[in-house]
PDB file of N, CA, C and O in Angstrom, chain B, residues numbered from 101:
ATOM      1  N   MET B 101       0.694  -1.311  -0.044  1.00  0.00           N
ATOM      2  CA  MET B 101      -0.113  -0.019   0.132  1.00  0.00           C
ATOM      3  C   MET B 101       1.008   1.240   0.005  1.00  0.00           C
ATOM      4  O   MET B 101       2.055   1.356   0.642  1.00  0.00           O
ATOM      5  N   ASP B 102       0.573   1.951  -0.802  1.00  0.00           N
ATOM      6  CA  ASP B 102       1.343   3.531  -0.934  1.00  0.00           C
ATOM      7  C   ASP B 102       0.583   4.257   0.193  1.00  0.00           C
ATOM      8  O   ASP B 102      -0.358   3.749   0.803  1.00  0.00           O
ATOM      9  N   GLU B 103       1.092   5.534   0.423  1.00  0.00           N
ATOM     10  CA  GLU B 103       0.671   6.502   1.339  1.00  0.00           C
ATOM     11  C   GLU B 103      -0.733   6.915   1.048  1.00  0.00           C
ATOM     12  O   GLU B 103      -1.523   6.918   1.992  1.00  0.00           O
ATOM     13  N   ARG B 104      -1.120   7.244  -0.077  1.00  0.00           N
ATOM     14  CA  ARG B 104      -2.476   7.458  -0.723  1.00  0.00           C
ATOM     15  C   ARG B 104      -3.387   6.585  -0.377  1.00  0.00           C
ATOM     16  O   ARG B 104      -4.385   6.925   0.258  1.00  0.00           O
ATOM     17  N   GLN B 105      -3.180   5.494  -0.708  1.00  0.00           N
ATOM     18  CA  GLN B 105      -4.171   4.289  -0.329  1.00  0.00           C
ATOM     19  C   GLN B 105      -4.326   3.996   1.004  1.00  0.00           C
ATOM     20  O   GLN B 105      -5.443   3.730   1.448  1.00  0.00           O
ATOM     21  N   LEU B 106      -3.086   4.014   1.884  1.00  0.00           N
ATOM     22  CA  LEU B 106      -3.351   3.876   3.219  1.00  0.00           C
ATOM     23  C   LEU B 106      -4.206   5.152   3.767  1.00  0.00           C
ATOM     24  O   LEU B 106      -5.108   4.928   4.574  1.00  0.00           O
ATOM     25  N   GLN B 107      -3.971   6.331   3.392  1.00  0.00           N
ATOM     26  CA  GLN B 107      -4.858   7.555   3.832  1.00  0.00           C
ATOM     27  C   GLN B 107      -6.117   7.407   3.585  1.00  0.00           C
ATOM     28  O   GLN B 107      -6.904   7.705   4.483  1.00  0.00           O
ATOM     29  N   GLU B 108      -6.671   6.866   2.193  1.00  0.00           N
ATOM     30  CA  GLU B 108      -7.972   6.448   2.131  1.00  0.00           C
ATOM     31  C   GLU B 108      -8.662   5.396   2.781  1.00  0.00           C
ATOM     32  O   GLU B 108      -9.856   5.424   3.078  1.00  0.00           O
ATOM     33  N   HIS B 109      -7.759   4.338   3.023  1.00  0.00           N
ATOM     34  CA  HIS B 109      -8.431   3.177   3.943  1.00  0.00           C
ATOM     35  C   HIS B 109      -8.565   3.755   5.381  1.00  0.00           C
ATOM     36  O   HIS B 109      -9.527   3.347   6.031  1.00  0.00           O
ATOM     37  N   LEU B 110      -7.761   4.614   5.936  1.00  0.00           N
ATOM     38  CA  LEU B 110      -7.868   5.104   7.276  1.00  0.00           C
ATOM     39  C   LEU B 110      -8.967   5.982   7.179  1.00  0.00           C
ATOM     40  O   LEU B 110      -9.755   5.983   8.124  1.00  0.00           O
ATOM     41  N   ASP B 111      -9.148   6.643   6.330  1.00  0.00           N
ATOM     42  CA  ASP B 111     -10.437   7.845   6.248  1.00  0.00           C
ATOM     43  C   ASP B 111     -11.724   7.015   5.965  1.00  0.00           C
ATOM     44  O   ASP B 111     -12.779   7.520   6.349  1.00  0.00           O
ATOM     45  N   SER B 112     -11.768   5.882   5.382  1.00  0.00           N
ATOM     46  CA  SER B 112     -12.926   5.171   5.271  1.00  0.00           C
ATOM     47  C   SER B 112     -13.348   4.607   6.675  1.00  0.00           C
ATOM     48  O   SER B 112     -14.435   4.849   7.198  1.00  0.00           O
ATOM     49  N   ARG B 113     -12.400   3.857   7.202  1.00  0.00           N
ATOM     50  CA  ARG B 113     -12.513   3.609   8.521  1.00  0.00           C
ATOM     51  C   ARG B 113     -12.898   4.456   9.727  1.00  0.00           C
ATOM     52  O   ARG B 113     -13.614   4.046  10.639  1.00  0.00           O
ATOM     53  N   PHE B 114     -12.385   5.623   9.657  1.00  0.00           N
ATOM     54  CA  PHE B 114     -12.750   6.548  10.445  1.00  0.00           C
ATOM     55  C   PHE B 114     -14.078   7.064  10.252  1.00  0.00           C
ATOM     56  O   PHE B 114     -14.775   7.456  11.188  1.00  0.00           O
ATOM     57  N   ASP B 115     -14.448   7.068   9.008  1.00  0.00           N
ATOM     58  CA  ASP B 115     -15.630   7.605   8.646  1.00  0.00           C
ATOM     59  C   ASP B 115     -16.903   6.494   9.203  1.00  0.00           C
ATOM     60  O   ASP B 115     -17.978   6.792   9.723  1.00  0.00           O
ATOM     61  N   GLY B 116     -16.461   5.413   8.950  1.00  0.00           N
ATOM     62  CA  GLY B 116     -17.340   4.272   9.425  1.00  0.00           C
ATOM     63  C   GLY B 116     -17.573   4.247  10.971  1.00  0.00           C
ATOM     64  O   GLY B 116     -18.622   3.966  11.550  1.00  0.00           O
ATOM     65  N   LEU B 117     -16.406   4.592  11.497  1.00  0.00           N
ATOM     66  CA  LEU B 117     -16.663   4.765  12.959  1.00  0.00           C
ATOM     67  C   LEU B 117     -17.234   6.005  13.486  1.00  0.00           C
ATOM     68  O   LEU B 117     -17.695   6.022  14.627  1.00  0.00           O
ATOM     69  N   ASP B 118     -17.237   7.261  12.582  1.00  0.00           N
ATOM     70  CA  ASP B 118     -18.143   8.101  13.151  1.00  0.00           C
ATOM     71  C   ASP B 118     -19.624   7.899  12.804  1.00  0.00           C
ATOM     72  O   ASP B 118     -20.519   8.385  13.495  1.00  0.00           O
ATOM     73  N   ARG B 119     -19.844   7.169  11.713  1.00  0.00           N
ATOM     74  CA  ARG B 119     -21.308   6.864  11.518  1.00  0.00           C
ATOM     75  C   ARG B 119     -21.778   5.980  12.847  1.00  0.00           C
ATOM     76  O   ARG B 119     -22.798   6.288  13.464  1.00  0.00           O
ATOM     77  N   LYS B 120     -20.997   4.927  13.207  1.00  0.00           N
ATOM     78  CA  LYS B 120     -21.394   4.191  14.399  1.00  0.00           C
ATOM     79  C   LYS B 120     -21.462   4.950  15.549  1.00  0.00           C
ATOM     80  O   LYS B 120     -22.418   4.759  16.302  1.00  0.00           O
ATOM     81  N   LEU B 121     -20.590   5.811  15.838  1.00  0.00           N
ATOM     82  CA  LEU B 121     -20.542   6.790  17.002  1.00  0.00           C
ATOM     83  C   LEU B 121     -22.009   7.792  17.004  1.00  0.00           C
ATOM     84  O   LEU B 121     -22.529   8.097  18.077  1.00  0.00           O
ATOM     85  N   GLU B 122     -22.485   8.169  15.907  1.00  0.00           N
ATOM     86  CA  GLU B 122     -23.447   8.896  15.630  1.00  0.00           C
ATOM     87  C   GLU B 122     -24.660   8.163  15.745  1.00  0.00           C
ATOM     88  O   GLU B 122     -25.679   8.766  16.079  1.00  0.00           O
ATOM     89  N   ARG B 123     -24.688   6.855  15.495  1.00  0.00           N
ATOM     90  CA  ARG B 123     -26.031   5.998  15.816  1.00  0.00           C
ATOM     91  C   ARG B 123     -26.126   5.735  17.152  1.00  0.00           C
ATOM     92  O   ARG B 123     -27.244   5.830  17.660  1.00  0.00           O
ATOM     93  N   VAL B 124     -24.991   5.357  17.980  1.00  0.00           N
ATOM     94  CA  VAL B 124     -24.988   5.276  19.183  1.00  0.00           C
ATOM     95  C   VAL B 124     -25.503   6.476  20.075  1.00  0.00           C
ATOM     96  O   VAL B 124     -26.379   6.392  20.936  1.00  0.00           O
ATOM     97  N   GLU B 125     -24.852   7.523  19.739  1.00  0.00           N
ATOM     98  CA  GLU B 125     -25.375   8.915  20.119  1.00  0.00           C
ATOM     99  C   GLU B 125     -26.849   9.133  20.037  1.00  0.00           C
ATOM    100  O   GLU B 125     -27.383   9.676  21.004  1.00  0.00           O
ATOM    101  N   ALA B 126     -27.535   8.807  19.076  1.00  0.00           N
ATOM    102  CA  ALA B 126     -28.722   9.060  18.728  1.00  0.00           C
ATOM    103  C   ALA B 126     -29.608   8.011  19.583  1.00  0.00           C
ATOM    104  O   ALA B 126     -30.652   8.309  20.163  1.00  0.00           O
ATOM    105  N   LYS B 127     -29.120   6.965  19.564  1.00  0.00           N
ATOM    106  CA  LYS B 127     -29.902   5.880  20.685  1.00  0.00           C
ATOM    107  C   LYS B 127     -29.754   6.260  22.000  1.00  0.00           C
ATOM    108  O   LYS B 127     -30.656   5.972  22.788  1.00  0.00           O
ATOM    109  N   LEU B 128     -28.655   6.930  22.428  1.00  0.00           N
ATOM    110  CA  LEU B 128     -28.465   7.333  23.964  1.00  0.00           C
ATOM    111  C   LEU B 128     -29.253   8.663  24.163  1.00  0.00           C
ATOM    112  O   LEU B 128     -29.747   8.935  25.257  1.00  0.00           O
ATOM    113  N   ASP B 129     -29.355   9.456  23.121  1.00  0.00           N
ATOM    114  CA  ASP B 129     -30.360  10.691  23.259  1.00  0.00           C
ATOM    115  C   ASP B 129     -31.815  10.122  23.392  1.00  0.00           C
ATOM    116  O   ASP B 129     -32.583  10.605  24.224  1.00  0.00           O
ATOM    117  N   ASN B 130     -32.194   9.079  22.556  1.00  0.00           N
ATOM    118  CA  ASN B 130     -33.424   8.700  22.714  1.00  0.00           C
ATOM    119  C   ASN B 130     -33.889   8.070  24.073  1.00  0.00           C
ATOM    120  O   ASN B 130     -34.956   8.319  24.634  1.00  0.00           O
ATOM    121  N   HIS B 131     -33.008   7.297  24.466  1.00  0.00           N
ATOM    122  CA  HIS B 131     -32.969   6.712  25.765  1.00  0.00           C
ATOM    123  C   HIS B 131     -32.997   7.562  26.892  1.00  0.00           C
ATOM    124  O   HIS B 131     -33.722   7.245  27.834  1.00  0.00           O
ATOM    125  N   LEU B 132     -32.286   8.647  26.945  1.00  0.00           N
ATOM    126  CA  LEU B 132     -32.226   9.656  27.873  1.00  0.00           C
ATOM    127  C   LEU B 132     -33.551  10.391  27.890  1.00  0.00           C
ATOM    128  O   LEU B 132     -34.087  10.714  28.950  1.00  0.00           O
ATOM    129  N   GLU B 133     -34.062  10.645  26.723  1.00  0.00           N
ATOM    130  CA  GLU B 133     -35.438  11.440  26.746  1.00  0.00           C
ATOM    131  C   GLU B 133     -36.442  10.520  27.294  1.00  0.00           C
ATOM    132  O   GLU B 133     -37.300  10.961  28.058  1.00  0.00           O
ATOM    133  N   ARG B 134     -36.407   9.189  26.946  1.00  0.00           N
ATOM    134  CA  ARG B 134     -37.596   8.267  27.374  1.00  0.00           C
ATOM    135  C   ARG B 134     -37.521   8.237  29.057  1.00  0.00           C
ATOM    136  O   ARG B 134     -38.484   8.401  29.807  1.00  0.00           O
ATOM    137  N   LEU B 135     -36.196   7.999  29.435  1.00  0.00           N
ATOM    138  CA  LEU B 135     -35.921   8.054  30.874  1.00  0.00           C
ATOM    139  C   LEU B 135     -36.263   9.487  31.549  1.00  0.00           C
ATOM    140  O   LEU B 135     -36.532   9.485  32.750  1.00  0.00           O
ATOM    141  N   SER B 136     -36.266  10.593  30.904  1.00  0.00           N
ATOM    142  CA  SER B 136     -36.532  11.591  31.600  1.00  0.00           C
ATOM    143  C   SER B 136     -38.234  11.657  31.738  1.00  0.00           C
ATOM    144  O   SER B 136     -38.811  11.939  32.788  1.00  0.00           O
ATOM    145  N   ARG B 137     -38.814  11.381  30.630  1.00  0.00           N
ATOM    146  CA  ARG B 137     -40.280  11.313  30.587  1.00  0.00           C
ATOM    147  C   ARG B 137     -40.699  10.352  31.689  1.00  0.00           C
ATOM    148  O   ARG B 137     -41.568  10.759  32.460  1.00  0.00           O
ATOM    149  N   ALA B 138     -40.176   9.067  31.877  1.00  0.00           N
ATOM    150  CA  ALA B 138     -40.463   7.984  32.877  1.00  0.00           C
ATOM    151  C   ALA B 138     -40.461   8.795  34.270  1.00  0.00           C
ATOM    152  O   ALA B 138     -41.408   8.752  35.056  1.00  0.00           O
ATOM    153  N   GLU B 139     -39.245   9.565  34.488  1.00  0.00           N
ATOM    154  CA  GLU B 139     -39.101   9.964  35.746  1.00  0.00           C
ATOM    155  C   GLU B 139     -39.985  11.275  36.096  1.00  0.00           C
ATOM    156  O   GLU B 139     -40.184  11.634  37.257  1.00  0.00           O
ATOM    157  N   ALA B 140     -40.370  11.785  35.237  1.00  0.00           N
ATOM    158  CA  ALA B 140     -41.623  12.647  35.320  1.00  0.00           C
ATOM    159  C   ALA B 140     -42.935  12.139  35.705  1.00  0.00           C
ATOM    160  O   ALA B 140     -43.634  12.682  36.561  1.00  0.00           O
ATOM    161  N   SER B 141     -43.239  11.154  35.100  1.00  0.00           N
ATOM    162  CA  SER B 141     -44.377  10.383  35.143  1.00  0.00           C
ATOM    163  C   SER B 141     -44.325   9.860  36.524  1.00  0.00           C
ATOM    164  O   SER B 141     -45.315  10.065  37.226  1.00  0.00           O
ATOM    165  N   ILE B 142     -43.258   9.175  37.054  1.00  0.00           N
ATOM    166  CA  ILE B 142     -43.141   8.631  38.215  1.00  0.00           C
ATOM    167  C   ILE B 142     -43.452   9.592  39.428  1.00  0.00           C
ATOM    168  O   ILE B 142     -44.183   9.201  40.338  1.00  0.00           O
ATOM    169  N   GLU B 143     -42.826  11.001  39.436  1.00  0.00           N
ATOM    170  CA  GLU B 143     -42.887  11.945  40.208  1.00  0.00           C
ATOM    171  C   GLU B 143     -44.241  12.241  40.477  1.00  0.00           C
ATOM    172  O   GLU B 143     -44.727  12.268  41.608  1.00  0.00           O
ATOM    173  N   TRP B 144     -45.055  12.541  39.058  1.00  0.00           N
ATOM    174  CA  TRP B 144     -46.405  12.954  39.062  1.00  0.00           C
ATOM    175  C   TRP B 144     -47.412  11.741  39.889  1.00  0.00           C
ATOM    176  O   TRP B 144     -48.327  11.997  40.672  1.00  0.00           O
ATOM    177  N   LEU B 145     -46.945  10.386  39.463  1.00  0.00           N
ATOM    178  CA  LEU B 145     -47.852   9.416  40.149  1.00  0.00           C
ATOM    179  C   LEU B 145     -47.785   9.506  41.691  1.00  0.00           C
ATOM    180  O   LEU B 145     -48.776   9.380  42.410  1.00  0.00           O
ATOM    181  N   LYS B 146     -46.448   9.750  42.164  1.00  0.00           N
ATOM    182  CA  LYS B 146     -46.020   9.712  43.603  1.00  0.00           C
ATOM    183  C   LYS B 146     -46.904  11.072  44.185  1.00  0.00           C
ATOM    184  O   LYS B 146     -47.520  10.907  45.239  1.00  0.00           O
ATOM    185  N   GLY B 147     -46.956  12.117  43.657  1.00  0.00           N
ATOM    186  CA  GLY B 147     -47.842  13.110  44.180  1.00  0.00           C
ATOM    187  C   GLY B 147     -49.317  12.889  44.057  1.00  0.00           C
ATOM    188  O   GLY B 147     -50.152  13.293  44.866  1.00  0.00           O
ATOM    189  N   ASN B 148     -49.538  12.261  43.048  1.00  0.00           N
ATOM    190  CA  ASN B 148     -51.291  11.770  43.073  1.00  0.00           C
ATOM    191  C   ASN B 148     -51.355  10.832  44.262  1.00  0.00           C
ATOM    192  O   ASN B 148     -52.175  11.071  45.149  1.00  0.00           O
ATOM    193  N   VAL B 149     -50.608   9.859  44.340  1.00  0.00           N
ATOM    194  CA  VAL B 149     -50.823   8.711  45.377  1.00  0.00           C
ATOM    195  C   VAL B 149     -50.862   9.539  46.943  1.00  0.00           C
ATOM    196  O   VAL B 149     -51.702   9.336  47.819  1.00  0.00           O
ATOM    197  N   LYS B 150     -49.903  10.350  46.997  1.00  0.00           N
ATOM    198  CA  LYS B 150     -50.100  11.076  48.163  1.00  0.00           C
ATOM    199  C   LYS B 150     -51.503  11.728  48.503  1.00  0.00           C
ATOM    200  O   LYS B 150     -52.060  11.688  49.600  1.00  0.00           O
ATOM    201  N   ILE B 151     -51.937  12.300  47.420  1.00  0.00           N
ATOM    202  CA  ILE B 151     -53.206  12.982  47.656  1.00  0.00           C
ATOM    203  C   ILE B 151     -54.015  12.067  47.979  1.00  0.00           C
ATOM    204  O   ILE B 151     -54.546  12.112  49.088  1.00  0.00           O
ATOM    205  N   VAL B 152     -54.295  11.024  47.079  1.00  0.00           N
ATOM    206  CA  VAL B 152     -55.670  10.330  47.288  1.00  0.00           C
ATOM    207  C   VAL B 152     -55.462   9.695  48.678  1.00  0.00           C
ATOM    208  O   VAL B 152     -56.403   9.817  49.463  1.00  0.00           O
ATOM    209  N   THR B 153     -54.285   8.986  49.122  1.00  0.00           N
ATOM    210  CA  THR B 153     -54.264   8.584  50.297  1.00  0.00           C
ATOM    211  C   THR B 153     -54.532   9.734  51.530  1.00  0.00           C
ATOM    212  O   THR B 153     -55.185   9.284  52.471  1.00  0.00           O
ATOM    213  N   THR B 154     -54.233  10.747  51.612  1.00  0.00           N
ATOM    214  CA  THR B 154     -54.649  11.674  52.269  1.00  0.00           C
ATOM    215  C   THR B 154     -56.221  11.765  52.117  1.00  0.00           C
ATOM    216  O   THR B 154     -56.932  11.562  53.101  1.00  0.00           O
ATOM    217  N   ILE B 155     -56.693  12.030  51.042  1.00  0.00           N
ATOM    218  CA  ILE B 155     -58.198  11.979  51.064  1.00  0.00           C
ATOM    219  C   ILE B 155     -58.858  10.929  51.612  1.00  0.00           C
ATOM    220  O   ILE B 155     -59.769  11.056  52.430  1.00  0.00           O
ATOM    221  N   ILE B 156     -58.356   9.686  51.116  1.00  0.00           N
ATOM    222  CA  ILE B 156     -59.009   8.435  51.836  1.00  0.00           C
ATOM    223  C   ILE B 156     -58.935   8.297  53.317  1.00  0.00           C
ATOM    224  O   ILE B 156     -59.823   7.704  53.931  1.00  0.00           O
ATOM    225  N   LEU B 157     -57.657   8.952  54.052  1.00  0.00           N
ATOM    226  CA  LEU B 157     -57.685   8.675  55.455  1.00  0.00           C
ATOM    227  C   LEU B 157     -58.266   9.783  56.087  1.00  0.00           C
ATOM    228  O   LEU B 157     -58.465   9.709  57.299  1.00  0.00           O
ATOM    229  N   THR B 158     -58.600  10.892  55.413  1.00  0.00           N
ATOM    230  CA  THR B 158     -59.459  11.932  56.176  1.00  0.00           C
ATOM    231  C   THR B 158     -60.793  11.456  56.120  1.00  0.00           C
ATOM    232  O   THR B 158     -61.490  11.476  57.135  1.00  0.00           O
ATOM    233  N   VAL B 159     -61.314  10.934  54.795  1.00  0.00           N
ATOM    234  CA  VAL B 159     -62.748  10.665  54.600  1.00  0.00           C
ATOM    235  C   VAL B 159     -63.027   9.320  55.974  1.00  0.00           C
ATOM    236  O   VAL B 159     -63.974   9.421  56.755  1.00  0.00           O
ATOM    237  N   ALA B 160     -62.209   8.367  56.020  1.00  0.00           N
ATOM    238  CA  ALA B 160     -62.121   7.218  56.838  1.00  0.00           C
ATOM    239  C   ALA B 160     -62.309   7.840  58.412  1.00  0.00           C
ATOM    240  O   ALA B 160     -63.077   7.377  59.255  1.00  0.00           O
ATOM    241  N   GLY B 161     -61.468   8.935  58.577  1.00  0.00           N
ATOM    242  CA  GLY B 161     -61.389   9.525  59.837  1.00  0.00           C
ATOM    243  C   GLY B 161     -62.607  10.127  60.207  1.00  0.00           C
ATOM    244  O   GLY B 161     -63.056  10.021  61.348  1.00  0.00           O
ATOM    245  N   PHE B 162     -63.100  10.680  59.411  1.00  0.00           N
ATOM    246  CA  PHE B 162     -64.522  11.703  59.423  1.00  0.00           C
ATOM    247  C   PHE B 162     -65.753  10.572  59.680  1.00  0.00           C
ATOM    248  O   PHE B 162     -66.615  10.764  60.538  1.00  0.00           O
ATOM    249  N   LEU B 163     -65.724   9.445  58.878  1.00  0.00           N
ATOM    250  CA  LEU B 163     -66.615   8.462  59.156  1.00  0.00           C
ATOM    251  C   LEU B 163     -66.506   7.613  60.418  1.00  0.00           C
ATOM    252  O   LEU B 163     -67.511   7.158  60.964  1.00  0.00           O
ATOM    253  N   ALA B 164     -65.346   7.420  60.846  1.00  0.00           N
ATOM    254  CA  ALA B 164     -65.112   6.735  62.098  1.00  0.00           C
ATOM    255  C   ALA B 164     -65.685   7.616  63.041  1.00  0.00           C
ATOM    256  O   ALA B 164     -66.587   7.130  63.722  1.00  0.00           O
ATOM    257  N   ALA B 165     -65.310   9.071  63.295  1.00  0.00           N
ATOM    258  CA  ALA B 165     -65.800  10.087  64.320  1.00  0.00           C
ATOM    259  C   ALA B 165     -67.132  10.002  64.235  1.00  0.00           C
ATOM    260  O   ALA B 165     -67.686   9.667  65.282  1.00  0.00           O
ATOM    261  N   SER B 166     -67.973  10.247  63.094  1.00  0.00           N
ATOM    262  CA  SER B 166     -69.476  10.288  62.728  1.00  0.00           C
ATOM    263  C   SER B 166     -69.985   9.138  63.601  1.00  0.00           C
ATOM    264  O   SER B 166     -70.826   9.245  64.493  1.00  0.00           O
ATOM    265  N   LEU B 167     -69.248   7.836  63.153  1.00  0.00           N
ATOM    266  CA  LEU B 167     -70.080   6.604  63.601  1.00  0.00           C
ATOM    267  C   LEU B 167     -69.598   6.573  65.175  1.00  0.00           C
ATOM    268  O   LEU B 167     -70.341   5.863  65.854  1.00  0.00           O
ATOM    269  N   PHE B 168     -68.813   7.019  65.709  1.00  0.00           N
ATOM    270  CA  PHE B 168     -68.466   7.078  67.250  1.00  0.00           C
ATOM    271  C   PHE B 168     -69.329   8.018  67.832  1.00  0.00           C
ATOM    272  O   PHE B 168     -69.823   7.761  68.930  1.00  0.00           O
ATOM    273  N   ASN B 169     -69.640   9.318  67.120  1.00  0.00           N
ATOM    274  CA  ASN B 169     -70.524  10.070  67.800  1.00  0.00           C
ATOM    275  C   ASN B 169     -71.887   9.801  67.705  1.00  0.00           C
ATOM    276  O   ASN B 169     -72.629  10.235  68.587  1.00  0.00           O
ATOM    277  N   ILE B 170     -72.464   8.967  66.506  1.00  0.00           N
ATOM    278  CA  ILE B 170     -73.713   8.244  66.609  1.00  0.00           C
ATOM    279  C   ILE B 170     -73.872   7.326  67.466  1.00  0.00           C
ATOM    280  O   ILE B 170     -74.944   7.249  68.067  1.00  0.00           O
ATOM    281  N   LEU B 171     -72.870   6.460  67.701  1.00  0.00           N
ATOM    282  CA  LEU B 171     -73.175   5.450  68.561  1.00  0.00           C
ATOM    283  C   LEU B 171     -72.868   5.967  70.201  1.00  0.00           C
ATOM    284  O   LEU B 171     -73.278   5.319  71.163  1.00  0.00           O
ATOM    285  N   GLY B 172     -72.226   7.006  70.306  1.00  0.00           N
ATOM    286  CA  GLY B 172     -72.040   7.498  71.676  1.00  0.00           C
ATOM    287  C   GLY B 172     -73.280   8.053  72.528  1.00  0.00           C
ATOM    288  O   GLY B 172     -73.334   8.139  73.755  1.00  0.00           O
ATOM    289  N   LYS B 173     -74.342   8.439  71.522  1.00  0.00           N
ATOM    290  CA  LYS B 173     -75.552   9.210  71.964  1.00  0.00           C
ATOM    291  C   LYS B 173     -76.626   8.113  72.738  1.00  0.00           C
ATOM    292  O   LYS B 173     -77.698   8.514  73.190  1.00  0.00           O
TER     293      LYS B 173
END
């Protein structure tokens, strides 16, 4: 191989590596985007579970207090 052929061979190999790295980068970007959306959904779900649990406990407490009040009379 002369110098020109060697340079062309190396250039083609580096171009192939660049394409592969770009595909990996695109996959990583997609994965990170999905992961961010999943984390946001989990945070939203945690907040709603806390609110629903609070409401249920409040209603149960109110019903227990009302029942105790009615039975106590």
